[in-house]
C-alpha positions as CSV (number, residue, x, y, z in Angstrom):
1,M,-0.1,0.2,0.0
2,G,1.5,3.3,-1.1
3,S,1.4,6.5,0.9
4,F,-1.4,8.9,0.5
5,P,-0.9,12.6,0.1
6,D,-1.0,15.0,3.2
7,Y,-3.7,17.6,2.7
8,D,-4.1,21.0,4.7
9,T,-8.0,21.1,4.3
10,L,-8.9,17.5,4.2
11,L,-8.5,14.7,6.8
12,Y,-7.9,11.3,5.3
13,E,-8.1,7.9,7.0
14,E,-8.5,4.4,5.7
15,R,-10.4,1.9,7.8
16,G,-10.2,-1.5,6.2
17,G,-11.4,-1.1,2.6
18,V,-13.1,2.2,3.3
19,A,-11.5,5.7,3.0
20,W,-12.9,8.5,5.1
21,V,-12.5,11.9,3.6
22,T,-13.3,14.9,6.1
23,L,-13.8,18.4,5.0
24,N,-11.5,20.1,7.7
25,R,-12.1,23.8,7.9
26,P,-14.8,23.7,10.9
27,E,-13.8,27.4,11.7
28,R,-15.4,28.0,8.5
29,H,-18.1,25.5,8.7
30,N,-15.9,23.4,6.3
31,A,-16.7,25.9,3.3
32,F,-14.3,25.2,0.5
33,N,-11.6,27.6,-0.5
34,S,-9.5,27.1,-3.5
35,L,-7.1,25.0,-1.9
36,M,-9.6,22.7,-0.7
37,Q,-11.0,22.6,-4.3
38,R,-7.4,21.6,-5.6
39,E,-7.2,19.1,-2.8
40,L,-10.6,17.4,-3.3
41,H,-9.8,16.9,-6.9
42,D,-6.5,15.5,-6.2
43,C,-8.0,13.3,-3.6
44,W,-10.6,11.8,-5.9
45,R,-8.2,11.3,-8.7
46,T,-5.8,9.5,-6.3
47,L,-8.5,7.2,-5.1
48,R,-9.2,6.1,-8.7
49,F,-6.0,4.0,-8.5
50,R,-6.0,3.2,-4.7
51,E,-7.0,-0.6,-5.2
52,E,-7.2,-1.3,-1.3
53,V,-9.9,1.3,-1.1
54,R,-13.3,0.0,-2.2
55,C,-15.6,2.4,-0.9
56,V,-15.4,6.3,0.2
57,V,-17.2,8.1,2.9
58,L,-17.3,11.9,2.6
59,T,-18.2,13.9,5.8
60,G,-17.3,17.2,7.6
61,A,-15.3,18.0,10.5
62,G,-17.4,18.8,13.7
63,D,-21.1,18.4,14.4
64,K,-22.2,22.0,13.1
65,A,-21.8,21.8,9.3
66,F,-21.0,19.3,6.5
67,C,-20.2,22.1,4.2
68,T,-21.6,25.7,3.6
69,G,-20.4,25.9,0.1
70,I,-17.6,28.4,-1.2
71,D,-15.6,30.3,1.2
72,R,-17.0,33.8,0.4
73,M,-14.3,35.6,2.4
74,E,-11.7,34.4,0.2
75,Q,-14.0,35.0,-3.0
76,M,-14.6,38.5,-1.8
77,G,-10.9,39.5,-1.5
78,G,-10.1,38.5,2.2
79,D,-8.4,35.7,4.0
80,T,-6.0,34.9,1.0
81,D,-2.7,33.5,1.4
82,E,0.1,31.7,-0.7
83,T,-2.4,28.8,-1.3
84,T,-5.0,30.8,-3.0
85,D,-5.5,30.2,-6.6
86,A,-6.2,33.5,-8.3
87,D,-7.4,31.8,-11.5
88,V,-10.2,30.0,-9.2
89,V,-11.0,33.1,-7.1
90,G,-11.2,35.5,-10.1
91,S,-13.3,35.2,-13.1
92,G,-11.2,33.1,-15.1
93,G,-11.3,35.2,-18.2
94,G,-12.4,38.5,-19.7
95,T,-15.7,37.3,-21.0
96,P,-18.5,35.2,-19.1
97,F,-17.7,32.3,-21.6
98,H,-14.4,31.7,-19.6
99,F,-15.8,31.7,-16.2
100,N,-14.3,29.4,-13.8
101,D,-16.9,27.4,-11.9
102,P,-15.8,27.3,-8.2
103,G,-17.2,23.9,-8.0
104,D,-15.7,22.3,-10.8
105,N,-14.0,19.1,-10.1
106,I,-14.7,19.0,-6.3
107,G,-17.2,16.2,-6.9
108,P,-16.2,12.6,-7.3
109,K,-17.9,12.0,-10.7
110,S,-16.5,15.0,-12.1
111,S,-13.0,13.8,-11.2
112,D,-13.9,10.4,-12.9
113,L,-13.9,8.5,-9.7
114,W,-16.6,5.7,-10.0
115,K,-16.1,4.0,-6.8
116,P,-19.1,4.4,-4.5
117,V,-19.0,7.4,-2.2
118,I,-21.6,7.8,0.7
119,A,-22.2,11.0,2.2
120,A,-22.4,11.5,6.1
121,V,-24.1,14.7,6.6
122,N,-23.4,16.0,10.1
123,G,-24.8,19.3,10.3
124,M,-25.7,22.2,7.6
125,A,-25.3,21.5,3.9
126,C,-25.9,24.4,1.7
127,G,-25.0,26.0,-1.3
128,G,-22.0,24.8,-3.0
129,A,-22.3,21.6,-0.7
130,F,-24.7,20.4,-3.5
131,Y,-21.8,20.1,-6.0
132,M,-20.6,17.1,-3.9
133,L,-24.0,15.8,-2.6
134,G,-25.1,15.6,-6.0
135,E,-22.4,13.2,-6.9
136,V,-22.4,10.7,-4.3
137,E,-24.3,7.5,-4.4
138,F,-26.6,8.2,-1.2
139,I,-26.7,10.3,1.8
140,I,-27.0,9.4,5.6
141,A,-27.8,12.3,7.7
142,A,-27.7,13.2,11.3
143,E,-31.1,14.3,12.9
144,H,-29.9,17.9,13.2
145,A,-28.7,18.2,9.7
146,T,-30.3,20.8,7.5
147,F,-30.3,21.5,3.8
148,F,-30.6,25.1,2.1
149,D,-29.5,27.3,-0.6
150,P,-29.0,31.0,0.2
151,H,-27.9,32.2,-3.4
152,V,-31.0,34.3,-4.1
153,T,-31.1,35.9,-0.6
154,Y,-27.6,37.5,-1.5
155,G,-28.6,38.5,-4.9
156,M,-27.2,35.5,-6.9
157,T,-29.0,33.2,-9.3
158,A,-29.2,29.6,-7.9
159,A,-28.1,27.5,-11.0
160,F,-25.5,25.1,-10.7
161,E,-26.4,23.7,-7.2
162,P,-30.0,23.1,-8.0
163,I,-29.1,21.6,-11.4
164,H,-26.8,19.1,-9.7
165,M,-29.6,18.2,-7.2
166,H,-32.7,18.4,-9.3
167,D,-33.2,14.7,-10.1
168,R,-32.4,13.9,-6.3
169,M,-35.5,15.8,-5.3
170,P,-39.0,16.4,-6.6
171,F,-39.3,19.6,-8.8
172,G,-41.3,21.5,-6.2
173,E,-38.9,20.6,-3.4
174,I,-35.7,21.8,-5.2
175,M,-37.6,25.0,-6.5
176,R,-38.8,25.8,-3.1
177,L,-35.5,25.1,-1.5
178,S,-33.8,27.4,-4.2
179,L,-36.5,30.2,-4.1
180,L,-36.7,30.5,-0.3
181,G,-32.9,31.0,0.2
182,N,-32.4,31.7,3.9
183,Y,-35.7,31.9,4.9
184,E,-36.3,28.0,5.1
185,R,-34.2,25.0,5.8
186,L,-34.9,21.4,4.8
187,S,-34.7,19.2,7.7
188,A,-33.2,15.9,7.8
189,Q,-36.6,14.3,8.2
190,R,-38.2,16.3,5.4
191,A,-35.3,15.3,3.2
192,F,-35.7,11.8,4.1
193,E,-39.4,12.0,3.0
194,I,-38.6,13.2,-0.3
195,G,-35.8,10.8,-1.0
196,L,-33.0,13.0,-0.7
197,V,-31.4,11.0,2.3
198,S,-31.6,7.4,2.4
199,Q,-31.3,7.3,6.4
200,V,-31.5,9.6,9.2
201,V,-30.0,8.8,12.6
202,P,-29.1,10.5,15.7
203,G,-26.0,12.5,15.5
204,A,-24.1,10.1,17.9
205,E,-24.9,7.1,15.7
206,L,-23.9,8.8,12.2
207,A,-20.5,7.3,12.1
208,D,-21.6,3.8,13.1
209,A,-24.4,3.6,10.6
210,T,-22.4,5.1,7.7
211,T,-19.5,2.5,8.6
212,W,-21.9,-0.4,8.5
213,A,-23.0,0.4,5.0
214,A,-19.7,1.4,3.7
215,D,-18.1,-2.0,5.2
216,A,-20.9,-3.9,3.6
217,I,-20.4,-2.2,0.2
218,A,-16.5,-2.7,0.3
219,A,-16.9,-6.6,1.3
220,Q,-18.5,-7.4,-2.1
221,P,-16.8,-8.0,-5.5
222,Q,-15.6,-4.6,-6.4
223,L,-15.7,-5.0,-10.3
224,A,-19.4,-5.8,-10.0
225,I,-20.0,-2.8,-7.4
226,Q,-18.1,-0.3,-9.7
227,G,-20.0,-1.5,-12.8
228,T,-23.4,-1.1,-11.1
229,V,-22.4,2.4,-10.0
230,R,-21.5,3.1,-13.6
231,A,-24.6,1.8,-15.0
232,I,-26.8,3.4,-12.6
233,W,-25.4,6.7,-13.3
234,A,-25.7,6.1,-16.9
235,A,-29.5,5.4,-16.3
236,R,-29.6,8.7,-14.4
237,E,-27.9,10.7,-17.2
238,L,-29.4,9.1,-20.3
239,S,-32.9,8.1,-21.6
240,N,-34.1,4.8,-20.6
241,R,-33.7,3.4,-23.9
242,Q,-30.2,4.6,-24.3
243,A,-29.2,3.2,-20.9
244,V,-30.8,-0.2,-21.5
245,A,-28.7,-0.4,-24.8
246,L,-25.7,0.3,-22.8
247,G,-26.6,-2.3,-20.2
248,Y,-24.8,-5.3,-21.9
249,A,-21.5,-3.1,-22.2
250,F,-21.5,-2.4,-18.6
251,V,-22.4,-6.2,-17.6
252,G,-19.3,-7.1,-20.0
253,L,-17.0,-4.6,-18.4
254,G,-18.2,-5.1,-14.7
255,T,-18.1,-8.9,-14.7
256,D,-14.9,-11.3,-15.0
257,Q,-14.0,-14.6,-13.9
258,D,-12.5,-13.5,-10.7
259,S,-15.5,-11.5,-9.5
260,I,-17.7,-14.3,-10.2
261,A,-15.5,-16.7,-8.5
262,E,-15.6,-14.3,-5.4
263,G,-19.2,-14.3,-5.3
264,Q,-19.5,-18.1,-5.9
265,R,-17.1,-18.8,-2.9
266,L,-19.2,-16.9,-0.5
267,F,-22.3,-18.8,-2.0
268,E,-20.8,-22.2,-1.5
269,S,-19.3,-21.2,2.1
270,G,-23.0,-21.5,3.4
271,K,-22.3,-18.3,5.4
272,R,-25.4,-16.4,6.1
273,I,-25.4,-12.6,5.7
274,E,-26.7,-10.8,8.7
275,W,-29.2,-8.5,6.7
276,R,-30.8,-5.5,8.2
277,L,-34.2,-4.2,7.5
278,R,-34.5,-0.5,6.8
């Protein structure tokens, strides 16, 4: 196992076959600055070839916030240092056609990582947090977690964030969340009711609940797991007929003799899986 890069804005830990990536700027409610953007992109790209990692958990430091989006203090010209990327903080060009989206490449799928990623939302998740939440496989939330998008309250159009999230939420819900800005927050329970969140647990149980799911995913044949992730994302992004037409390709790419043999050994062992009812 090779060494993993050290980061200034992220904590990284491997527990068995699961990597825990923690946004680590709690003094800024884990808002991402230009350095965190670069480090997240590097982390996702590095994990592509980290064979011992079979599943990833993304969470935030502390219990107040998962992530509150972009660090506006850096964007507005304050709190910059030698790590600040001027191309990210600035407009990126002289016309709107060369605008650098601050959320580019901070999500796992934008960085071409097709290992499953679970988000453990441990507090506020708002604004630019949706770049990341829109690209995870599913979300487990603490009871005190909240979801909102303040863009319109501050005079900015909410576009990229609700676009990332629109097919995770019913139309009326993402529209309400986007239009009400800072005036309303979506509770973890309401997020569960509309399908945004797959499970809600007390804050003290968030790590255990996420660990159980991540360990179960990591225990299964990984070629099949990654092929399934890729196939279902294709179904999300393509028409139904287009996705079905690609189904054989994903089965072929995501199945080999080693993967089948791994599953067959489990079947023949007679070991019963202790399943849970959710």
